[in-house]
MIDOSE-1310 file (N, C-alpha, C; in nm, 2 decimals, decimal comma, always signed):
residues 280
mkrp	+1,58/+0,38/-4,92/+1,64/+0,26/-4,84/+1,77/+0,29/-4,80; +1,82/+0,27/-4,71/+1,94/+0,31/-4,66/+2,07/+0,20/-4,72; +2,17/+0,28/-4,76/+2,28/+0,20/-4,82/+2,33/+0,11/-4,68; +2,39/+0,00/-4,69/+2,45/-0,08/-4,62/+2,55/-0,01/-4,51
grtv	+2,63/+0,06/-4,62/+2,76/+0,10/-4,56/+2,72/+0,22/-4,47; +2,61/+0,31/-4,52/+2,56/+0,42/-4,41/+2,50/+0,36/-4,27; +2,44/+0,25/-4,27/+2,39/+0,19/-4,18/+2,51/+0,14/-4,06; +2,59/+0,09/-4,14/+2,73/+0,05/-4,04/+2,79/+0,17/-3,96
aeiv	+2,80/+0,29/-4,06/+2,83/+0,42/-3,99/+2,77/+0,47/-3,88; +2,65/+0,44/-3,92/+2,56/+0,49/-3,81/+2,57/+0,41/-3,66; +2,57/+0,29/-3,70/+2,59/+0,19/-3,56/+2,74/+0,23/-3,50; +2,85/+0,24/-3,59/+2,96/+0,30/-3,52/+2,97/+0,43/-3,47
tvli	+2,89/+0,51/-3,50/+2,89/+0,62/-3,43/+2,80/+0,62/-3,31; +2,70/+0,55/-3,30/+2,62/+0,53/-3,17/+2,73/+0,47/-3,07; +2,80/+0,35/-3,13/+2,86/+0,28/-3,00/+2,99/+0,38/-2,97; +3,03/+0,47/-3,05/+3,15/+0,57/-3,01/+3,08/+0,67/-2,91
alvv	+2,95/+0,71/-2,96/+2,92/+0,81/-2,87/+2,86/+0,76/-2,71; +2,82/+0,62/-2,74/+2,81/+0,56/-2,58/+2,95/+0,53/-2,52; +3,04/+0,50/-2,57/+3,17/+0,47/-2,53/+3,19/+0,64/-2,45; +3,18/+0,72/-2,55/+3,23/+0,87/-2,48/+3,14/+0,91/-2,37
afpl	+3,03/+0,89/-2,36/+2,94/+0,93/-2,27/+2,92/+0,84/-2,15; +2,97/+0,71/-2,15/+2,99/+0,62/-2,03/+3,05/+0,70/-1,91; +3,18/+0,75/-1,92/+3,25/+0,81/-1,80/+3,15/+0,93/-1,74; +3,06/+0,99/-1,83/+2,98/+1,08/-1,77/+2,86/+1,04/-1,68
ywmv	+2,82/+0,94/-1,74/+2,70/+0,86/-1,69/+2,73/+0,80/-1,55; +2,87/+0,75/-1,54/+2,94/+0,69/-1,43/+2,94/+0,79/-1,33; +3,02/+0,93/-1,36/+3,03/+1,01/-1,26/+2,90/+1,08/-1,21; +2,80/+1,08/-1,27/+2,67/+1,12/-1,21/+2,61/+1,00/-1,13
lsal	+2,62/+0,89/-1,16/+2,59/+0,78/-1,10/+2,65/+0,77/-0,97; +2,78/+0,80/-0,98/+2,85/+0,78/-0,84/+2,82/+0,91/-0,73; +2,79/+1,00/-0,82/+2,76/+1,15/-0,72/+2,64/+1,11/-0,65; +2,55/+1,03/-0,71/+2,40/+1,00/-0,66/+2,39/+0,88/-0,56
kpas	+2,52/+0,81/-0,55/+2,51/+0,70/-0,48/+2,54/+0,75/-0,33; +2,48/+0,64/-0,22/+2,53/+0,69/-0,08/+2,68/+0,63/-0,07; +2,72/+0,69/+0,04/+2,89/+0,65/+0,04/+2,91/+0,51/+0,05; +2,82/+0,43/+0,12/+2,83/+0,28/+0,13/+2,83/+0,20/-0,02
evls	+2,77/+0,30/-0,10/+2,76/+0,22/-0,26/+2,87/+0,25/-0,33; +2,93/+0,34/-0,31/+3,02/+0,41/-0,40/+3,15/+0,31/-0,41; +3,20/+0,28/-0,30/+3,31/+0,16/-0,30/+3,26/+0,03/-0,28; +3,13/-0,01/-0,31/+3,10/-0,14/-0,31/+3,15/-0,24/-0,40
tspr	+3,20/-0,37/-0,37/+3,24/-0,46/-0,46/+3,14/-0,51/-0,56; +3,02/-0,49/-0,52/+2,89/-0,53/-0,61/+2,84/-0,42/-0,63; +2,85/-0,34/-0,73/+2,79/-0,22/-0,76/+2,62/-0,23/-0,81; +2,55/-0,15/-0,77/+2,40/-0,18/-0,85/+2,39/-0,03/-0,90
pwtf	+2,42/-0,05/-1,05/+2,36/+0,09/-1,12/+2,26/+0,10/-1,15; +2,13/+0,04/-1,10/+1,99/+0,07/-1,12/+1,91/+0,07/-0,99; +1,96/-0,02/-0,92/+1,86/-0,02/-0,81/+1,91/+0,01/-0,68; +1,96/+0,12/-0,67/+2,02/+0,20/-0,54/+1,92/+0,30/-0,53
apsl	+1,91/+0,35/-0,38/+1,85/+0,47/-0,37/+1,93/+0,59/-0,36; +1,89/+0,69/-0,44/+1,96/+0,81/-0,47/+1,98/+0,88/-0,35; +2,11/+0,97/-0,32/+2,12/+1,05/-0,21/+2,18/+1,16/-0,27; +2,15/+1,29/-0,21/+2,23/+1,41/-0,22/+2,36/+1,45/-0,11
esft	+2,38/+1,32/-0,06/+2,49/+1,34/+0,06/+2,62/+1,40/+0,00; +2,66/+1,34/-0,11/+2,77/+1,41/-0,17/+2,76/+1,54/-0,22; +2,68/+1,59/-0,30/+2,65/+1,71/-0,31/+2,67/+1,80/-0,20; +2,58/+1,74/-0,09/+2,58/+1,84/+0,05/+2,71/+1,85/+0,09
kvlt	+2,81/+1,78/+0,06/+2,95/+1,77/+0,13/+3,03/+1,88/+0,03; +2,99/+1,89/-0,10/+3,07/+1,97/-0,18/+3,01/+2,14/-0,15; +2,87/+2,13/-0,14/+2,82/+2,27/-0,12/+2,86/+2,33/+0,00; +2,90/+2,24/+0,11/+2,93/+2,31/+0,22/+3,06/+2,32/+0,26
venf	+3,17/+2,31/+0,15/+3,29/+2,33/+0,15/+3,30/+2,48/+0,20; +3,40/+2,53/+0,28/+3,42/+2,67/+0,31/+3,44/+2,76/+0,17; +3,40/+2,86/+0,17/+3,43/+2,93/+0,05/+3,40/+2,85/-0,08; +3,32/+2,77/-0,08/+3,30/+2,71/-0,22/+3,23/+2,82/-0,31
gryf	+3,17/+2,90/-0,26/+3,11/+3,00/-0,36/+3,21/+3,10/-0,42; +3,30/+3,14/-0,32/+3,41/+3,21/-0,37/+3,48/+3,13/-0,49; +3,49/+3,01/-0,47/+3,57/+2,92/-0,56/+3,50/+2,92/-0,69; +3,39/+2,91/-0,67/+3,29/+2,91/-0,83/+3,30/+3,07/-0,89
lnsv	+3,32/+3,15/-0,81/+3,32/+3,30/-0,86/+3,45/+3,30/-0,92; +3,54/+3,27/-0,88/+3,68/+3,28/-0,94/+3,71/+3,20/-1,05; +3,66/+3,10/-1,07/+3,64/+3,02/-1,20/+3,57/+3,07/-1,30; +3,45/+3,14/-1,25/+3,36/+3,19/-1,33/+3,44/+3,32/-1,41
vval	+3,50/+3,40/-1,31/+3,56/+3,53/-1,36/+3,70/+3,50/-1,46; +3,77/+3,40/-1,40/+3,88/+3,37/-1,49/+3,83/+3,33/-1,65; +3,74/+3,22/-1,64/+3,70/+3,19/-1,76/+3,64/+3,30/-1,85; +3,55/+3,36/-1,80/+3,49/+3,47/-1,87/+3,59/+3,58/-1,92
vvvt	+3,68/+3,63/-1,83/+3,77/+3,73/-1,89/+3,88/+3,65/-2,00; +3,90/+3,54/-2,01/+3,98/+3,47/-2,08/+3,92/+3,45/-2,22; +3,78/+3,41/-2,21/+3,72/+3,41/-2,33/+3,67/+3,55/-2,40; +3,66/+3,65/-2,33/+3,63/+3,78/-2,37/+3,73/+3,84/-2,46
vall	+3,87/+3,83/-2,39/+3,98/+3,88/-2,43/+4,04/+3,81/-2,56; +4,05/+3,66/-2,54/+4,10/+3,60/-2,63/+4,00/+3,60/-2,78; +3,88/+3,62/-2,75/+3,78/+3,64/-2,89/+3,82/+3,77/-2,95; +3,85/+3,84/-2,84/+3,87/+4,02/-2,91/+3,99/+4,03/-3,01
csfl	+4,10/+3,97/-2,90/+4,25/+3,98/-2,95/+4,25/+3,88/-3,10; +4,18/+3,76/-3,07/+4,21/+3,68/-3,18/+4,15/+3,71/-3,31; +4,03/+3,77/-3,32/+3,97/+3,83/-3,41/+4,03/+3,95/-3,47; +4,08/+4,02/-3,40/+4,19/+4,15/-3,46/+4,29/+4,10/-3,56
aata	+4,36/+4,00/-3,46/+4,49/+3,94/-3,52/+4,46/+3,87/-3,64; +4,38/+3,77/-3,63/+4,34/+3,71/-3,76/+4,30/+3,80/-3,85; +4,23/+3,89/-3,85/+4,20/+3,99/-3,98/+4,33/+4,05/-4,01; +4,40/+4,09/-3,92/+4,52/+4,17/-3,96/+4,62/+4,04/-4,06
ltrf	+4,63/+3,95/-4,01/+4,70/+3,82/-4,07/+4,63/+3,77/-4,19; +4,54/+3,81/-4,21/+4,44/+3,77/-4,34/+4,44/+3,88/-4,43; +4,42/+4,01/-4,40/+4,37/+4,10/-4,48/+4,52/+4,18/-4,52; +4,60/+4,20/-4,44/+4,71/+4,26/-4,47/+4,83/+4,19/-4,52
rfkg	+4,92/+4,25/-4,59/+5,05/+4,19/-4,65/+5,16/+4,27/-4,58; +5,24/+4,20/-4,47/+5,35/+4,28/-4,45/+5,46/+4,19/-4,41; +5,57/+4,23/-4,39/+5,70/+4,17/-4,37/+5,71/+4,08/-4,25; +5,75/+3,96/-4,26/+5,73/+3,86/-4,14/+5,60/+3,80/-4,10
rttl	+5,50/+3,83/-4,21/+5,36/+3,76/-4,20/+5,38/+3,62/-4,18; +5,45/+3,56/-4,28/+5,45/+3,41/-4,27/+5,52/+3,34/-4,16; +5,63/+3,41/-4,12/+5,72/+3,38/-4,01/+5,61/+3,37/-3,89; +5,55/+3,49/-3,87/+5,45/+3,50/-3,75/+5,34/+3,38/-3,76
lvml	+5,31/+3,34/-3,87/+5,19/+3,24/-3,87/+5,27/+3,10/-3,85; +5,36/+3,09/-3,87/+5,44/+2,96/-3,85/+5,48/+2,96/-3,70; +5,52/+3,06/-3,64/+5,55/+3,06/-3,50/+5,43/+3,04/-3,42; +5,28/+3,08/-3,46/+5,17/+3,06/-3,41/+5,16/+2,92/-3,40
lvaq	+5,15/+2,84/-3,50/+5,14/+2,70/-3,51/+5,24/+2,64/-3,44; +5,39/+2,66/-3,45/+5,48/+2,60/-3,34/+5,44/+2,61/-3,18; +5,40/+2,73/-3,15/+5,35/+2,77/-3,00/+5,25/+2,65/-2,96; +5,16/+2,61/-3,05/+5,07/+2,48/-3,00/+5,13/+2,37/-2,99
lvpv	+5,24/+2,35/-3,04/+5,31/+2,20/-3,01/+5,40/+2,20/-2,88; +5,43/+2,33/-2,82/+5,50/+2,31/-2,70/+5,44/+2,25/-2,57; +5,47/+2,14/-2,54/+5,40/+2,07/-2,41/+5,37/+2,19/-2,28; +5,25/+2,18/-2,23/+5,22/+2,27/-2,13/+5,33/+2,26/-2,02
ealt	+5,35/+2,14/-1,97/+5,41/+2,08/-1,87/+5,56/+2,14/-1,85; +5,61/+2,14/-1,99/+5,74/+2,19/-1,98/+5,77/+2,34/-1,97; +5,65/+2,40/-1,96/+5,69/+2,55/-1,95/+5,62/+2,59/-1,82; +5,57/+2,50/-1,74/+5,51/+2,53/-1,61/+5,62/+2,61/-1,51
vplf	+5,72/+2,53/-1,47/+5,83/+2,60/-1,41/+5,91/+2,72/-1,44; +5,91/+2,74/-1,59/+5,98/+2,88/-1,63/+5,87/+2,97/-1,61; +5,73/+2,94/-1,64/+5,61/+3,05/-1,62/+5,61/+3,08/-1,47; +5,64/+2,98/-1,35/+5,63/+3,03/-1,23/+5,73/+3,12/-1,20
flmr	+5,83/+3,10/-1,23/+5,93/+3,22/-1,21/+5,91/+3,35/-1,28; +5,86/+3,35/-1,40/+5,82/+3,45/-1,49/+5,69/+3,53/-1,41; +5,59/+3,46/-1,36/+5,48/+3,52/-1,32/+5,53/+3,60/-1,18; +5,64/+3,53/-1,11/+5,69/+3,57/-0,99/+5,76/+3,72/-1,03
qvgd	+5,83/+3,73/-1,13/+5,90/+3,86/-1,16/+5,79/+3,96/-1,20; +5,67/+3,91/-1,27/+5,59/+3,99/-1,30/+5,49/+4,05/-1,17; +5,49/+3,99/-1,09/+5,43/+4,02/-0,95/+5,51/+4,15/-0,89; +5,63/+4,16/-0,92/+5,71/+4,28/-0,87/+5,68/+4,38/-0,94
vapa	+5,64/+4,39/-1,06/+5,61/+4,50/-1,15/+5,45/+4,53/-1,12; +5,37/+4,43/-1,16/+5,22/+4,45/-1,17/+5,17/+4,34/-1,07; +5,14/+4,35/-0,93/+5,11/+4,28/-0,83/+4,98/+4,19/-0,89; +4,89/+4,25/-0,95/+4,77/+4,21/-0,96/+4,78/+4,10/-1,06
fgln	+4,89/+4,08/-1,14/+4,92/+3,97/-1,22/+5,02/+3,88/-1,18; +5,05/+3,86/-1,06/+5,15/+3,78/-1,00/+5,12/+3,68/-0,94; +5,21/+3,60/-0,87/+5,17/+3,47/-0,79/+5,03/+3,51/-0,71; +4,97/+3,41/-0,70/+4,84/+3,40/-0,57/+4,75/+3,51/-0,60
hlgs	+4,76/+3,55/-0,75/+4,63/+3,64/-0,80/+4,58/+3,57/-0,93; +4,42/+3,60/-0,93/+4,38/+3,55/-1,05/+4,42/+3,60/-1,20; +4,49/+3,70/-1,18/+4,56/+3,77/-1,31/+4,66/+3,68/-1,36; +4,73/+3,62/-1,27/+4,83/+3,52/-1,33/+4,79/+3,41/-1,42
lmlv	+4,66/+3,36/-1,37/+4,58/+3,25/-1,45/+4,54/+3,31/-1,57; +4,48/+3,43/-1,58/+4,43/+3,49/-1,70/+4,53/+3,52/-1,81; +4,64/+3,55/-1,76/+4,77/+3,59/-1,84/+4,81/+3,45/-1,91; +4,82/+3,35/-1,82/+4,88/+3,23/-1,89/+4,78/+3,16/-1,97
hlaf	+4,66/+3,15/-1,95/+4,56/+3,10/-2,04/+4,55/+3,19/-2,17; +4,57/+3,33/-2,16/+4,56/+3,41/-2,29/+4,68/+3,37/-2,36; +4,79/+3,35/-2,30/+4,92/+3,30/-2,37/+4,91/+3,15/-2,47; +4,85/+3,08/-2,38/+4,85/+2,94/-2,45/+4,72/+2,93/-2,57
glpf	+4,60/+3,01/-2,52/+4,51/+3,00/-2,59/+4,51/+3,09/-2,73; +4,57/+3,21/-2,71/+4,57/+3,29/-2,82/+4,61/+3,25/-2,96; +4,75/+3,17/-2,95/+4,78/+3,11/-3,09/+4,66/+3,02/-3,16; +4,63/+2,92/-3,08/+4,53/+2,85/-3,17/+4,40/+2,92/-3,19
aiwm	+4,35/+3,02/-3,10/+4,23/+3,10/-3,13/+4,24/+3,16/-3,27; +4,37/+3,22/-3,27/+4,40/+3,32/-3,40/+4,42/+3,21/-3,53; +4,49/+3,09/-3,50/+4,51/+3,01/-3,61/+4,36/+2,97/-3,66; +4,26/+2,94/-3,59/+4,12/+2,89/-3,59/+4,07/+2,99/-3,68
lrgf	+4,07/+3,10/-3,63/+3,97/+3,23/-3,68/+4,04/+3,28/-3,81; +4,15/+3,23/-3,85/+4,20/+3,29/-3,96/+4,13/+3,22/-4,10; +4,10/+3,11/-4,09/+4,01/+3,02/-4,20/+3,88/+3,10/-4,21; +3,83/+3,14/-4,10/+3,69/+3,21/-4,12/+3,70/+3,36/-4,19
vaav	+3,80/+3,41/-4,14/+3,83/+3,57/-4,22/+3,86/+3,55/-4,35; +3,95/+3,45/-4,37/+3,97/+3,41/-4,53/+3,86/+3,38/-4,60; +3,79/+3,32/-4,55/+3,65/+3,28/-4,64/+3,56/+3,39/-4,67; +3,57/+3,50/-4,60/+3,49/+3,63/-4,64/+3,56/+3,67/-4,77
pvel	+3,49/+3,69/-4,88/+3,54/+3,73/-5,01/+3,57/+3,88/-4,99; +3,70/+3,91/-5,06/+3,75/+4,03/-5,05/+3,66/+4,14/-5,13; +3,58/+4,09/-5,21/+3,50/+4,16/-5,30/+3,37/+4,25/-5,21; +3,37/+4,15/-5,11/+3,26/+4,23/-5,00/+3,33/+4,34/-4,94
eeaa	+3,45/+4,33/-4,90/+3,50/+4,47/-4,86/+3,50/+4,57/-4,93; +3,55/+4,55/-5,08/+3,56/+4,64/-5,17/+3,41/+4,72/-5,20; +3,29/+4,63/-5,21/+3,18/+4,66/-5,22/+3,14/+4,76/-5,11; +3,18/+4,72/-4,97/+3,15/+4,80/-4,86/+3,21/+4,94/-4,87
tldg	+3,34/+4,93/-4,90/+3,42/+5,05/-4,92/+3,38/+5,15/-5,03; +3,30/+5,09/-5,13/+3,22/+5,18/-5,25/+3,12/+5,26/-5,19; +3,05/+5,16/-5,09/+2,93/+5,25/-5,03/+2,97/+5,33/-4,94; +3,10/+5,36/-4,90/+3,10/+5,47/-4,80/+3,15/+5,42/-4,67
asrf	+3,17/+5,28/-4,65/+3,20/+5,21/-4,52/+3,35/+5,22/-4,50; +3,39/+5,28/-4,38/+3,53/+5,27/-4,33/+3,59/+5,14/-4,31; +3,71/+5,11/-4,27/+3,77/+4,98/-4,25/+3,71/+4,94/-4,11; +3,70/+5,03/-4,03/+3,65/+5,00/-3,89/+3,51/+4,95/-3,91
rftw	+3,42/+5,04/-3,97/+3,28/+4,99/-3,97/+3,27/+4,83/-4,05; +3,35/+4,81/-4,17/+3,34/+4,70/-4,23/+3,36/+4,59/-4,13; +3,48/+4,62/-4,06/+3,51/+4,49/-3,96/+3,42/+4,47/-3,85; +3,34/+4,53/-3,78/+3,28/+4,50/-3,70/+3,12/+4,50/-3,71
qvlf	+3,08/+4,56/-3,85/+2,96/+4,54/-3,87/+2,89/+4,45/-3,98; +3,00/+4,42/-4,05/+3,00/+4,31/-4,17/+3,10/+4,20/-4,14; +3,23/+4,21/-4,12/+3,29/+4,07/-4,09/+3,28/+4,02/-3,96; +3,28/+4,08/-3,85/+3,27/+4,03/-3,72/+3,12/+3,93/-3,75
plva	+2,97/+3,97/-3,77/+2,89/+3,88/-3,77/+2,91/+3,75/-3,86; +3,00/+3,78/-3,98/+3,01/+3,67/-4,07/+3,10/+3,56/-4,02; +3,19/+3,58/-3,92/+3,28/+3,49/-3,86/+3,24/+3,45/-3,74; +3,11/+3,49/-3,68/+3,03/+3,45/-3,58/+3,05/+3,31/-3,53
pglv	+3,03/+3,21/-3,63/+3,04/+3,07/-3,61/+3,20/+3,03/-3,55; +3,29/+3,09/-3,61/+3,42/+3,06/-3,55/+3,43/+3,12/-3,44; +3,38/+3,24/-3,39/+3,41/+3,30/-3,26/+3,35/+3,22/-3,15; +3,23/+3,13/-3,18/+3,13/+3,06/-3,08/+3,25/+2,93/-3,09
atsv	+3,30/+2,88/-3,17/+3,35/+2,75/-3,14/+3,49/+2,79/-3,06; +3,54/+2,89/-3,09/+3,68/+2,93/-3,05/+3,64/+2,97/-2,88; +3,53/+3,03/-2,85/+3,48/+3,08/-2,72/+3,47/+2,94/-2,65; +3,40/+2,83/-2,69/+3,39/+2,71/-2,64/+3,50/+2,66/-2,58
lsfi	+3,60/+2,64/-2,67/+3,72/+2,57/-2,65/+3,82/+2,64/-2,53; +3,81/+2,79/-2,54/+3,87/+2,85/-2,46/+3,81/+2,84/-2,32; +3,67/+2,85/-2,28/+3,61/+2,84/-2,20/+3,64/+2,72/-2,11; +3,63/+2,61/-2,21/+3,64/+2,46/-2,13/+3,79/+2,46/-2,08
hawn	+3,90/+2,51/-2,14/+4,05/+2,50/-2,11/+4,05/+2,61/-1,99; +3,99/+2,70/-1,96/+4,00/+2,78/-1,84/+3,94/+2,74/-1,74; +3,81/+2,69/-1,76/+3,72/+2,63/-1,67/+3,79/+2,51/-1,58; +3,81/+2,42/-1,67/+3,89/+2,29/-1,61/+4,04/+2,29/-1,56
dflf	+4,09/+2,41/-1,59/+4,24/+2,40/-1,53/+4,26/+2,39/-1,42; +4,36/+2,28/-1,40/+4,40/+2,24/-1,23/+4,57/+2,27/-1,22; +4,64/+2,25/-1,33/+4,76/+2,27/-1,33/+4,81/+2,40/-1,30; +4,77/+2,50/-1,40/+4,83/+2,62/-1,36/+4,75/+2,70/-1,21
aktf	+4,63/+2,64/-1,19/+4,59/+2,70/-1,08/+4,66/+2,63/-0,94; +4,70/+2,53/-0,94/+4,76/+2,48/-0,84/+4,90/+2,52/-0,86; +4,96/+2,57/-0,95/+5,09/+2,62/-0,95/+5,13/+2,79/-0,93; +5,03/+2,83/-0,97/+5,02/+2,99/-0,92/+4,95/+3,04/-0,83
iisa	+4,85/+2,96/-0,78/+4,78/+3,01/-0,67/+4,82/+2,91/-0,54; +4,94/+2,97/-0,46/+5,02/+2,88/-0,37/+4,94/+2,89/-0,25; +4,95/+3,01/-0,17/+4,91/+3,02/-0,04/+4,77/+3,12/-0,04; +4,72/+3,18/-0,15/+4,58/+3,27/-0,11/+4,46/+3,17/-0,14
eenq	+4,39/+3,11/-0,03/+4,28/+3,06/-0,04/+4,19/+3,12/-0,11; +4,16/+3,25/-0,08/+4,04/+3,32/-0,14/+4,05/+3,33/-0,30; +4,15/+3,29/-0,37/+4,17/+3,31/-0,51/+4,18/+3,18/-0,55; +4,16/+3,08/-0,49/+4,15/+2,95/-0,54/+4,02/+2,92/-0,62
tlpl	+4,04/+2,82/-0,73/+3,94/+2,78/-0,83/+3,86/+2,67/-0,80; +3,76/+2,63/-0,85/+3,70/+2,49/-0,83/+3,79/+2,36/-0,83; +3,86/+2,33/-0,94/+3,95/+2,22/-0,93/+4,03/+2,22/-0,79; +4,08/+2,31/-0,74/+4,15/+2,31/-0,63/+4,06/+2,28/-0,49
ailt	+3,91/+2,34/-0,52/+3,85/+2,29/-0,41/+3,80/+2,17/-0,40; +3,80/+2,08/-0,53/+3,78/+1,94/-0,54/+3,87/+1,87/-0,46; +4,00/+1,91/-0,48/+4,13/+1,86/-0,44/+4,09/+1,82/-0,27; +4,04/+1,88/-0,22/+4,04/+1,87/-0,06/+3,99/+1,75/-0,03
ffkp	+3,91/+1,68/-0,12/+3,82/+1,55/-0,08/+3,92/+1,44/-0,14; +4,06/+1,47/-0,19/+4,14/+1,36/-0,18/+4,22/+1,36/-0,08; +4,23/+1,23/+0,03/+4,27/+1,23/+0,15/+4,38/+1,14/+0,13; +4,48/+1,14/+0,25/+4,59/+1,03/+0,24/+4,55/+0,91/+0,26
dqnd	+4,43/+0,89/+0,39/+4,39/+0,75/+0,39/+4,29/+0,69/+0,30; +4,19/+0,78/+0,27/+4,09/+0,73/+0,17/+4,04/+0,84/+0,09; +4,03/+0,82/-0,03/+3,96/+0,95/-0,11/+3,80/+0,92/-0,09; +3,74/+1,05/-0,09/+3,60/+1,03/-0,08/+3,56/+1,08/-0,22
wgai	+3,53/+0,96/-0,30/+3,48/+0,95/-0,45/+3,37/+1,00/-0,45; +3,27/+0,98/-0,38/+3,12/+1,04/-0,38/+3,13/+1,20/-0,39; +3,22/+1,25/-0,33/+3,22/+1,42/-0,32/+3,30/+1,45/-0,41; +3,41/+1,37/-0,48/+3,50/+1,40/-0,58/+3,39/+1,40/-0,71
mags	+3,31/+1,29/-0,73/+3,22/+1,28/-0,84/+3,12/+1,40/-0,84; +3,07/+1,43/-0,72/+2,95/+1,54/-0,72/+3,01/+1,68/-0,74; +3,14/+1,70/-0,69/+3,19/+1,79/-0,75/+3,22/+1,82/-0,90; +3,28/+1,71/-0,95/+3,31/+1,70/-1,08/+3,19/+1,74/-1,17
tlmt	+3,06/+1,68/-1,12/+2,93/+1,69/-1,17/+2,89/+1,87/-1,17; +2,91/+1,92/-1,06/+2,89/+2,05/-1,05/+2,96/+2,15/-1,14; +3,09/+2,10/-1,18/+3,17/+2,17/-1,27/+3,15/+2,15/-1,40; +3,05/+2,05/-1,42/+3,01/+2,02/-1,57/+2,90/+2,12/-1,60
ipvl	+2,83/+2,13/-1,50/+2,70/+2,20/-1,53/+2,73/+2,32/-1,62; +2,80/+2,42/-1,54/+2,82/+2,56/-1,63/+2,86/+2,52/-1,78; +2,95/+2,44/-1,81/+2,99/+2,41/-1,93/+2,89/+2,37/-2,03; +2,79/+2,26/-1,96/+2,66/+2,22/-2,05/+2,57/+2,36/-2,08
iffi	+2,58/+2,43/-1,97/+2,50/+2,56/-2,00/+2,53/+2,63/-2,13; +2,67/+2,67/-2,12/+2,73/+2,74/-2,17/+2,70/+2,69/-2,33; +2,73/+2,55/-2,35/+2,72/+2,47/-2,46/+2,57/+2,48/-2,51; +2,46/+2,47/-2,46/+2,35/+2,49/-2,48/+2,31/+2,61/-2,55
fvqr	+2,36/+2,73/-2,50/+2,36/+2,87/-2,57/+2,40/+2,89/-2,71; +2,53/+2,80/-2,73/+2,60/+2,83/-2,84/+2,60/+2,71/-2,95; +2,52/+2,59/-2,91/+2,53/+2,49/-2,97/+2,49/+2,50/-3,13; +2,41/+2,61/-3,15/+2,34/+2,61/-3,30/+2,45/+2,64/-3,39
rlvs	+2,52/+2,73/-3,35/+2,65/+2,78/-3,42/+2,78/+2,69/-3,40; +2,79/+2,63/-3,31/+2,90/+2,55/-3,28/+2,94/+2,46/-3,38; +2,85/+2,37/-3,43/+2,87/+2,27/-3,55/+2,92/+2,33/-3,66; +2,86/+2,44/-3,71/+2,91/+2,52/-3,83/+3,04/+2,58/-3,81
glag	+3,08/+2,63/-3,66/+3,20/+2,68/-3,65/+3,29/+2,58/-3,65; +3,28/+2,44/-3,60/+3,39/+2,34/-3,62/+3,39/+2,32/-3,76; +3,32/+2,31/-3,83/+3,31/+2,27/-3,97/+3,36/+2,36/-4,04; +3,37/+2,47/-4,03/+3,43/+2,61/-4,11/+3,58/+2,59/-4,07
avkg	+3,61/+2,55/-3,95/+3,76/+2,53/-3,92/+3,82/+2,44/-3,98; +3,75/+2,33/-4,01/+3,81/+2,22/-4,09/+3,84/+2,24/-4,22; +3,74/+2,33/-4,28/+3,74/+2,37/-4,40/+3,83/+2,47/-4,42; +3,85/+2,57/-4,31/+3,95/+2,66/-4,34/+4,08/+2,61/-4,36
């Protein structure tokens, strides 16, 4: 028999889940409604005839496929580089003792406290100067988005993975060394698989941040339409006279699908990864 406290907790959890899921439900609902129903003063959430008109508008936007590919490239590069660099950095900060180690850890924590909006303008001028030296990473290039996302994502990823690396016993490394394994072999064949849940959790958060980014894409991709991303494509439906909310919701729904697919592939390790991050 369930205890009353557990029953109350389950009810509260279900209510919170419904509140969180309602905006997603309304987004998909608005995307499927005809244009006449979206702005109706008496909405019908159940008895309307579904329409793909809004999805057609989004998919027929010029260069939509290009925008989608740009978002995929930026997100995948950011996730791959962030995982590799954060894993190596977390391993170094956990396994090695060197001067300035504590200061570096504090700096990683402080870097997460800086508001993104406060650094947007300085980053704009910095990327403009970077473009003079390395054009592929300057303004109007996808490289600028990758660099900025890595700069903001790496401190969090390193701090998060540090707990997973620290949870691996030192005795395990000593045993591997006695068996003849080099540090390189231990790192990639033993340590890397053991911290896989943390890598999965970090990859999900990095992917979401890079995929949904609008601020940096709007700031750094100024005039190169071929390098715009999906959030900027949806911006075309915000009009001075009247916003096309059906198309906006359809575009938002299409943007959510890759995140859901990515989540489905990693969900089995995601829960243990987040739990390990809290524990670490």
